[in-house]
A tleap script that builds the chain and sets N, CA, C and O, in Angstrom:
source leaprc.protein.ff14SB
mol = sequence {
  NMET TYR LEU THR GLN GLN PHE GLY ARG GLU
  LEU LYS ASP VAL LEU ASP LYS LYS PHE ALA
  ILE ILE LYS ILE ALA ARG TRP THR ASP HIE
  PHE TYR ALA THR HIE ILE ARG GLU ILE SER
  GLU GLU LEU ASN LYS VAL ILE MET ALA LEU
  SER CYS MET GLN HIE GLY PRO GLU PHE GLU
  TYR THR GLU SER GLU LEU ARG LEU LEU ALA
  ASP MET LEU ILE GLU ASN GLU LYS ASP PRO
  ILE LYS LYS LEU ALA GLU MET CLYS
}
set mol.1.N position { 118.854 139.909 99.849 }
set mol.1.CA position { 117.532 139.298 99.801 }
set mol.1.C position { 117.207 138.948 98.343 }
set mol.1.O position { 117.385 139.768 97.442 }
set mol.2.N position { 116.740 137.745 98.134 }
set mol.2.CA position { 116.366 137.293 96.793 }
set mol.2.C position { 114.962 137.805 96.495 }
set mol.2.O position { 114.036 137.548 97.264 }
set mol.3.N position { 114.798 138.504 95.421 }
set mol.3.CA position { 113.532 139.154 95.105 }
set mol.3.C position { 112.501 138.183 94.545 }
set mol.3.O position { 112.829 137.301 93.751 }
set mol.4.N position { 111.260 138.353 94.967 }
set mol.4.CA position { 110.184 137.504 94.450 }
set mol.4.C position { 110.020 137.699 92.946 }
set mol.4.O position { 109.674 136.760 92.229 }
set mol.5.N position { 110.270 138.926 92.468 }
set mol.5.CA position { 110.160 139.187 91.035 }
set mol.5.C position { 111.169 138.338 90.262 }
set mol.5.O position { 110.855 137.799 89.201 }
set mol.6.N position { 112.360 138.228 90.793 }
set mol.6.CA position { 113.398 137.429 90.142 }
set mol.6.C position { 112.997 135.954 90.118 }
set mol.6.O position { 113.188 135.276 89.108 }
set mol.7.N position { 112.444 135.459 91.217 }
set mol.7.CA position { 111.981 134.073 91.266 }
set mol.7.C position { 110.866 133.864 90.241 }
set mol.7.O position { 110.839 132.838 89.561 }
set mol.8.N position { 109.947 134.825 90.125 }
set mol.8.CA position { 108.869 134.735 89.144 }
set mol.8.C position { 109.390 134.635 87.722 }
set mol.8.O position { 108.882 133.845 86.926 }
set mol.9.N position { 110.400 135.430 87.399 }
set mol.9.CA position { 110.998 135.370 86.058 }
set mol.9.C position { 111.672 134.020 85.821 }
set mol.9.O position { 111.565 133.449 84.735 }
set mol.10.N position { 112.362 133.516 86.833 }
set mol.10.CA position { 113.022 132.216 86.695 }
set mol.10.C position { 111.992 131.091 86.561 }
set mol.10.O position { 112.205 130.145 85.804 }
set mol.11.N position { 110.887 131.190 87.287 }
set mol.11.CA position { 109.820 130.198 87.165 }
set mol.11.C position { 109.270 130.199 85.741 }
set mol.11.O position { 109.036 129.135 85.167 }
set mol.12.N position { 109.065 131.371 85.172 }
set mol.12.CA position { 108.597 131.458 83.783 }
set mol.12.C position { 109.582 130.795 82.830 }
set mol.12.O position { 109.179 130.096 81.901 }
set mol.13.N position { 110.867 131.012 83.059 }
set mol.13.CA position { 111.894 130.385 82.218 }
set mol.13.C position { 111.814 128.866 82.300 }
set mol.13.O position { 111.919 128.181 81.282 }
set mol.14.N position { 111.630 128.340 83.499 }
set mol.14.CA position { 111.510 126.887 83.683 }
set mol.14.C position { 110.263 126.378 82.961 }
set mol.14.O position { 110.312 125.344 82.295 }
set mol.15.N position { 109.162 127.089 83.090 }
set mol.15.CA position { 107.919 126.688 82.430 }
set mol.15.C position { 108.052 126.736 80.909 }
set mol.15.O position { 107.466 125.910 80.209 }
set mol.16.N position { 108.811 127.688 80.399 }
set mol.16.CA position { 108.998 127.806 78.953 }
set mol.16.C position { 109.817 126.653 78.388 }
set mol.16.O position { 109.638 126.272 77.231 }
set mol.17.N position { 110.707 126.099 79.191 }
set mol.17.CA position { 111.543 124.992 78.718 }
set mol.17.C position { 110.741 123.704 78.604 }
set mol.17.O position { 110.785 123.029 77.575 }
set mol.18.N position { 110.016 123.365 79.648 }
set mol.18.CA position { 109.191 122.159 79.616 }
set mol.18.C position { 108.368 122.099 80.892 }
set mol.18.O position { 108.880 122.300 81.993 }
set mol.19.N position { 107.079 121.817 80.721 }
set mol.19.CA position { 106.208 121.730 81.877 }
set mol.19.C position { 106.141 120.291 82.358 }
set mol.19.O position { 105.642 119.411 81.656 }
set mol.20.N position { 106.643 120.063 83.549 }
set mol.20.CA position { 106.547 118.767 84.216 }
set mol.20.C position { 106.535 119.045 85.713 }
set mol.20.O position { 107.470 119.636 86.253 }
set mol.21.N position { 105.474 118.616 86.371 }
set mol.21.CA position { 105.300 118.898 87.797 }
set mol.21.C position { 106.534 118.515 88.597 }
set mol.21.O position { 107.038 119.318 89.383 }
set mol.22.N position { 107.024 117.303 88.408 }
set mol.22.CA position { 108.148 116.825 89.217 }
set mol.22.C position { 109.401 117.661 88.960 }
set mol.22.O position { 110.171 117.912 89.888 }
set mol.23.N position { 109.617 118.094 87.721 }
set mol.23.CA position { 110.793 118.916 87.418 }
set mol.23.C position { 110.688 120.285 88.078 }
set mol.23.O position { 111.678 120.816 88.581 }
set mol.24.N position { 109.503 120.844 88.075 }
set mol.24.CA position { 109.312 122.146 88.719 }
set mol.24.C position { 109.494 122.019 90.226 }
set mol.24.O position { 110.129 122.872 90.846 }
set mol.25.N position { 108.946 120.970 90.818 }
set mol.25.CA position { 109.103 120.752 92.262 }
set mol.25.C position { 110.570 120.554 92.629 }
set mol.25.O position { 111.042 121.102 93.625 }
set mol.26.N position { 111.279 119.784 91.841 }
set mol.26.CA position { 112.708 119.555 92.122 }
set mol.26.C position { 113.528 120.821 91.905 }
set mol.26.O position { 114.449 121.107 92.670 }
set mol.27.N position { 113.194 121.578 90.865 }
set mol.27.CA position { 113.874 122.852 90.641 }
set mol.27.C position { 113.661 123.763 91.848 }
set mol.27.O position { 114.587 124.437 92.297 }
set mol.28.N position { 112.431 123.775 92.369 }
set mol.28.CA position { 112.115 124.586 93.538 }
set mol.28.C position { 112.919 124.130 94.750 }
set mol.28.O position { 113.437 124.960 95.496 }
set mol.29.N position { 113.028 122.815 94.953 }
set mol.29.CA position { 113.834 122.293 96.064 }
set mol.29.C position { 115.287 122.736 95.938 }
set mol.29.O position { 115.907 123.153 96.916 }
set mol.30.N position { 115.820 122.643 94.729 }
set mol.30.CA position { 117.209 123.059 94.496 }
set mol.30.C position { 117.367 124.563 94.744 }
set mol.30.O position { 118.341 125.004 95.354 }
set mol.31.N position { 116.410 125.329 94.268 }
set mol.31.CA position { 116.434 126.773 94.484 }
set mol.31.C position { 116.454 127.076 95.980 }
set mol.31.O position { 117.240 127.903 96.442 }
set mol.32.N position { 115.590 126.406 96.727 }
set mol.32.CA position { 115.502 126.624 98.176 }
set mol.32.C position { 116.835 126.312 98.851 }
set mol.32.O position { 117.321 127.096 99.665 }
set mol.33.N position { 117.417 125.174 98.515 }
set mol.33.CA position { 118.690 124.777 99.121 }
set mol.33.C position { 119.804 125.769 98.785 }
set mol.33.O position { 120.686 126.024 99.604 }
set mol.34.N position { 119.757 126.314 97.596 }
set mol.34.CA position { 120.793 127.248 97.150 }
set mol.34.C position { 120.630 128.639 97.759 }
set mol.34.O position { 121.623 129.308 98.046 }
set mol.35.N position { 119.390 129.076 97.957 }
set mol.35.CA position { 119.124 130.460 98.373 }
set mol.35.C position { 118.459 130.575 99.742 }
set mol.35.O position { 117.862 131.608 100.045 }
set mol.36.N position { 118.548 129.553 100.565 }
set mol.36.CA position { 117.814 129.512 101.828 }
set mol.36.C position { 118.021 130.758 102.694 }
set mol.36.O position { 117.095 131.196 103.377 }
set mol.37.N position { 119.191 131.311 102.672 }
set mol.37.CA position { 119.490 132.477 103.519 }
set mol.37.C position { 119.073 133.798 102.877 }
set mol.37.O position { 119.174 134.853 103.504 }
set mol.38.N position { 118.613 133.744 101.646 }
set mol.38.CA position { 118.330 134.971 100.900 }
set mol.38.C position { 116.848 135.200 100.632 }
set mol.38.O position { 116.489 136.206 100.019 }
set mol.39.N position { 115.982 134.300 101.070 }
set mol.39.CA position { 114.573 134.413 100.685 }
set mol.39.C position { 113.725 134.991 101.816 }
set mol.39.O position { 113.984 134.767 102.998 }
set mol.40.N position { 112.721 135.729 101.414 }
set mol.40.CA position { 111.790 136.326 102.368 }
set mol.40.C position { 110.781 135.275 102.831 }
set mol.40.O position { 110.676 134.194 102.252 }
set mol.41.N position { 110.056 135.612 103.868 }
set mol.41.CA position { 109.005 134.716 104.365 }
set mol.41.C position { 107.930 134.502 103.297 }
set mol.41.O position { 107.418 133.394 103.132 }
set mol.42.N position { 107.600 135.555 102.587 }
set mol.42.CA position { 106.597 135.473 101.515 }
set mol.42.C position { 107.044 134.510 100.415 }
set mol.42.O position { 106.270 133.660 99.974 }
set mol.43.N position { 108.287 134.645 99.980 }
set mol.43.CA position { 108.811 133.759 98.943 }
set mol.43.C position { 108.935 132.331 99.468 }
set mol.43.O position { 108.735 131.376 98.717 }
set mol.44.N position { 109.257 132.182 100.729 }
set mol.44.CA position { 109.342 130.851 101.328 }
set mol.44.C position { 108.001 130.115 101.219 }
set mol.44.O position { 107.977 128.916 100.942 }
set mol.45.N position { 106.895 130.819 101.432 }
set mol.45.CA position { 105.559 130.208 101.308 }
set mol.45.C position { 105.330 129.688 99.889 }
set mol.45.O position { 104.801 128.593 99.694 }
set mol.46.N position { 105.728 130.473 98.924 }
set mol.46.CA position { 105.576 130.077 97.521 }
set mol.46.C position { 106.422 128.842 97.229 }
set mol.46.O position { 105.951 127.884 96.617 }
set mol.47.N position { 107.661 128.878 97.671 }
set mol.47.CA position { 108.578 127.762 97.427 }
set mol.47.C position { 108.057 126.475 98.061 }
set mol.47.O position { 108.109 125.413 97.441 }
set mol.48.N position { 107.558 126.564 99.280 }
set mol.48.CA position { 107.038 125.368 99.955 }
set mol.48.C position { 105.813 124.814 99.220 }
set mol.48.O position { 105.658 123.599 99.100 }
set mol.49.N position { 104.953 125.696 98.732 }
set mol.49.CA position { 103.769 125.248 97.988 }
set mol.49.C position { 104.173 124.533 96.701 }
set mol.49.O position { 103.589 123.508 96.350 }
set mol.50.N position { 105.165 125.065 96.004 }
set mol.50.CA position { 105.615 124.434 94.763 }
set mol.50.C position { 106.347 123.130 95.039 }
set mol.50.O position { 106.208 122.167 94.284 }
set mol.51.N position { 107.108 123.093 96.089 }
set mol.51.CA position { 107.825 121.872 96.455 }
set mol.51.C position { 106.851 120.742 96.790 }
set mol.51.O position { 107.118 119.581 96.482 }
set mol.52.N position { 105.741 121.075 97.409 }
set mol.52.CA position { 104.745 120.064 97.803 }
set mol.52.C position { 104.075 119.393 96.610 }
set mol.52.O position { 103.441 118.350 96.770 }
set mol.53.N position { 104.202 119.965 95.427 }
set mol.53.CA position { 103.558 119.366 94.256 }
set mol.53.C position { 104.029 117.940 94.010 }
set mol.53.O position { 103.294 117.143 93.429 }
set mol.54.N position { 105.235 117.607 94.440 }
set mol.54.CA position { 105.766 116.265 94.215 }
set mol.54.C position { 105.140 115.221 95.145 }
set mol.54.O position { 105.401 114.027 94.998 }
set mol.55.N position { 104.323 115.662 96.092 }
set mol.55.CA position { 103.748 114.741 97.069 }
set mol.55.C position { 102.344 114.256 96.723 }
set mol.55.O position { 101.746 113.504 97.492 }
set mol.56.N position { 101.824 114.665 95.603 }
set mol.56.CA position { 100.531 114.146 95.186 }
set mol.56.C position { 99.739 115.134 94.367 }
set mol.56.O position { 99.976 116.340 94.427 }
set mol.57.N position { 98.792 114.616 93.596 }
set mol.57.CA position { 98.015 115.477 92.696 }
set mol.57.C position { 97.186 116.533 93.424 }
set mol.57.O position { 96.856 117.570 92.849 }
set mol.58.N position { 96.852 116.274 94.677 }
set mol.58.CA position { 96.064 117.262 95.426 }
set mol.58.C position { 96.859 118.542 95.705 }
set mol.58.O position { 96.281 119.569 96.061 }
set mol.59.N position { 98.183 118.478 95.542 }
set mol.59.CA position { 99.038 119.642 95.779 }
set mol.59.C position { 99.501 120.308 94.484 }
set mol.59.O position { 100.183 121.332 94.526 }
set mol.60.N position { 99.143 119.744 93.353 }
set mol.60.CA position { 99.646 120.221 92.070 }
set mol.60.C position { 98.893 121.451 91.571 }
set mol.60.O position { 97.709 121.650 91.844 }
set mol.61.N position { 99.633 122.258 90.834 }
set mol.61.CA position { 99.067 123.397 90.121 }
set mol.61.C position { 99.149 123.097 88.628 }
set mol.61.O position { 100.056 122.398 88.178 }
set mol.62.N position { 98.212 123.622 87.877 }
set mol.62.CA position { 98.251 123.459 86.427 }
set mol.62.C position { 99.307 124.405 85.851 }
set mol.62.O position { 99.803 125.302 86.532 }
set mol.63.N position { 99.628 124.179 84.600 }
set mol.63.CA position { 100.590 125.069 83.950 }
set mol.63.C position { 100.075 126.505 83.933 }
set mol.63.O position { 100.838 127.438 84.181 }
set mol.64.N position { 98.800 126.687 83.646 }
set mol.64.CA position { 98.256 128.052 83.603 }
set mol.64.C position { 98.278 128.695 84.991 }
set mol.64.O position { 98.521 129.896 85.109 }
set mol.65.N position { 98.028 127.913 86.035 }
set mol.65.CA position { 98.110 128.451 87.398 }
set mol.65.C position { 99.542 128.851 87.743 }
set mol.65.O position { 99.769 129.875 88.387 }
set mol.66.N position { 100.502 128.040 87.314 }
set mol.66.CA position { 101.905 128.363 87.586 }
set mol.66.C position { 102.344 129.607 86.817 }
set mol.66.O position { 103.123 130.413 87.324 }
set mol.67.N position { 101.846 129.758 85.607 }
set mol.67.CA position { 102.177 130.965 84.837 }
set mol.67.C position { 101.545 132.204 85.485 }
set mol.67.O position { 102.160 133.269 85.540 }
set mol.68.N position { 100.328 132.051 85.965 }
set mol.68.CA position { 99.676 133.148 86.673 }
set mol.68.C position { 100.448 133.479 87.953 }
set mol.68.O position { 100.642 134.649 88.280 }
set mol.69.N position { 100.883 132.451 88.668 }
set mol.69.CA position { 101.688 132.656 89.871 }
set mol.69.C position { 102.966 133.426 89.530 }
set mol.69.O position { 103.326 134.374 90.227 }
set mol.70.N position { 103.639 133.023 88.473 }
set mol.70.CA position { 104.862 133.718 88.054 }
set mol.70.C position { 104.570 135.188 87.767 }
set mol.70.O position { 105.336 136.064 88.167 }
set mol.71.N position { 103.467 135.460 87.077 }
set mol.71.CA position { 103.088 136.848 86.791 }
set mol.71.C position { 102.823 137.621 88.081 }
set mol.71.O position { 103.246 138.769 88.218 }
set mol.72.N position { 102.124 136.993 89.024 }
set mol.72.CA position { 101.845 137.654 90.301 }
set mol.72.C position { 103.138 137.960 91.053 }
set mol.72.O position { 103.265 139.016 91.674 }
set mol.73.N position { 104.091 137.038 90.996 }
set mol.73.CA position { 105.378 137.262 91.662 }
set mol.73.C position { 106.140 138.407 91.000 }
set mol.73.O position { 106.728 139.247 91.681 }
set mol.74.N position { 106.125 138.432 89.679 }
set mol.74.CA position { 106.808 139.503 88.947 }
set mol.74.C position { 106.188 140.858 89.276 }
set mol.74.O position { 106.889 141.864 89.381 }
set mol.75.N position { 104.872 140.871 89.437 }
set mol.75.CA position { 104.164 142.108 89.789 }
set mol.75.C position { 104.242 142.409 91.284 }
set mol.75.O position { 103.717 143.421 91.748 }
set mol.76.N position { 104.899 141.527 92.033 }
set mol.76.CA position { 105.100 141.675 93.479 }
set mol.76.C position { 103.776 141.734 94.252 }
set mol.76.O position { 103.651 142.465 95.235 }
set mol.77.N position { 102.798 140.955 93.793 }
set mol.77.CA position { 101.519 140.891 94.497 }
set mol.77.C position { 101.697 140.157 95.815 }
set mol.77.O position { 102.497 139.228 95.919 }
set mol.78.N position { 100.953 140.578 96.805 }
set mol.78.CA position { 101.027 139.961 98.127 }
set mol.78.C position { 100.178 138.697 98.172 }
set mol.78.O position { 99.094 138.645 97.591 }
set mol.79.N position { 100.675 137.689 98.861 }
set mol.79.CA position { 99.987 136.419 99.113 }
set mol.79.C position { 99.479 135.730 97.842 }
set mol.79.O position { 98.293 135.412 97.752 }
set mol.80.N position { 100.346 135.498 96.872 }
set mol.80.CA position { 99.895 134.910 95.604 }
set mol.80.C position { 99.355 133.485 95.742 }
set mol.80.O position { 98.455 133.104 94.993 }
set mol.81.N position { 99.872 132.696 96.668 }
set mol.81.CA position { 99.378 131.328 96.857 }
set mol.81.C position { 97.935 131.363 97.355 }
set mol.81.O position { 97.100 130.576 96.908 }
set mol.82.N position { 97.647 132.263 98.268 }
set mol.82.CA position { 96.278 132.414 98.775 }
set mol.82.C position { 95.340 132.851 97.647 }
set mol.82.O position { 94.215 132.361 97.545 }
set mol.83.N position { 95.799 133.763 96.813 }
set mol.83.CA position { 94.980 134.231 95.693 }
set mol.83.C position { 94.687 133.098 94.713 }
set mol.83.O position { 93.573 132.990 94.200 }
set mol.84.N position { 95.688 132.251 94.450 }
set mol.84.CA position { 95.459 131.098 93.571 }
set mol.84.C position { 94.428 130.157 94.172 }
set mol.84.O position { 93.550 129.659 93.468 }
set mol.85.N position { 94.533 129.915 95.465 }
set mol.85.CA position { 93.591 129.019 96.143 }
set mol.85.C position { 92.167 129.567 96.073 }
set mol.85.O position { 91.215 128.804 95.912 }
set mol.86.N position { 92.023 130.864 96.191 }
set mol.86.CA position { 90.700 131.489 96.128 }
set mol.86.C position { 90.091 131.407 94.734 }
set mol.86.O position { 88.870 131.470 94.589 }
set mol.87.N position { 90.922 131.268 93.711 }
set mol.87.CA position { 90.436 131.182 92.334 }
set mol.87.C position { 89.920 129.796 91.989 }
set mol.87.O position { 89.167 129.643 91.027 }
set mol.88.N position { 90.308 128.788 92.752 }
set mol.88.CA position { 89.906 127.404 92.446 }
set mol.88.C position { 88.463 127.173 92.805 }
set mol.88.O position { 87.949 126.069 92.619 }
savepdb mol mol.pdb
quit
């Protein structure tokens, strides 16, 4: 099983290199295709939310929201996408 904490750390690494919505969405798509059999239902929700960012600004997260999401994943918080939505 691929750990949400590990995904959170990798997301932070991607954000540290360069913030671009489309690059993050594509990285997420590639991650999903590579690890489809190893991800939990919880992580799948996160991946789908990030992948949807490429479909329009209404689905996008800011850099600070993505960094907060990464921190929540590293801390293994439950339902991080829902928590982000509640903060908006």
